[in-house]
N, C-alpha and C positions, 0 to 999 in steps of 0.2 A: 416427084414436088405434089403434083395432082393427088395422088394416094393420099398424103399428107392433111392436104385442103379438103379434102372428101372425109377423112378421117374427122376431121375436127369439125366439121360441119354436121356430121351423122351425131357426134358427139353432145353439140351444140342443141340439136336438135331433141333430144332426148332430156335433156335438161330444161329446155325451152316450158314444157307444160309444168314442171315444178318451179320454178322462177315466177309464171305466171301467178298461180295461185298463194306463192310465198307474197308475191307484191300486191294481191287482191285481199288475203288475210292482214297484212299489215295496212292497207288505206282501210276496210273496214274497222280494224282494231283504233286507228288515229280517229277517225270520224266519230266513232261511238263514243271514245273517251273526250275527245272535244265538245260534242253534245251533253254529255253528264256534267263536266267541268261548266258550260256555260249555263245547265241548268242550275247549279248550283251558286251559281254568280248572280244570278237574275234572284234567287229563293232569297239568297243573304240580303242583297237590296232591299227587296221587300219589307224583309222582318226588319231591317234597320228603320227603315220607314216608320214604321207600326213603333218600334224604340221610339223614337224621336218625338215621334206623336204624342204618346203617354207620358214621355218626359216634361211635354211642353205642357199636359194638362197636369202634372203633379205639382211640376216649377208655379201654377199657378194657382193649386190650391197651396201650397205652402206660403205663397207669397200674401195669401187672404188670409191663413190664417196667423201669419204673423203680423198682417196690419190691425188685424182684432186682438191679437195680444198687445200691441203697443198703445192700442187706443183705450184698453182695459188697465193696464200698468199703469199710464198718465192718468187716469182717474182716482189712481189710491193716492189718497194724502191723508195730513193727520186729523184732520176733520171727520173724514171718512170712518176713521179707525174709533176716532171718540162717539161718535154716531153709533156704531158698532156696539160699543161696551169695551172698548179695551181702554185703557187707562197709562200713563205715563208710569213707571218703573222707580223707585225713590232711591234703591239702589242698585247700583251697574258692578258687577263683575266681571272681569274675564280671566280666559283658559288659556296659560300660556304654554307654547309648544315645547314640549320637552326633547331632550336631544336625541339622536337617533343613532347615536356612538354607541358602541361597547364600554367604553370606557364612563363611568360617573364622576359630576366635579363633585368637589367635596361639600357645596352648600344642597345637594340632590339627596343626602344620603340622609 
């Protein structure tokens, strides 16, 4: 019985170094992947913040342009058109939209 125990202890001592190296390599691999993923997450947060800031500036610019557009649009009226040389038309004609179907009506031929 003591021979079997001694044999088991000897075999464990032979593999002890291999197991230790395997565990150290595993811990180093996990630590480096954790550091890489943490760096990626921080870089993404910083990039997101810059995008949000740029979006805020663009939104402000768009709202200013909309304000200018509406103020100019509201200043256009019939008196301004007459002052610029436009005049009322005497005949109004409208174009009707034709059907998009393959079959033609009898009055369209």
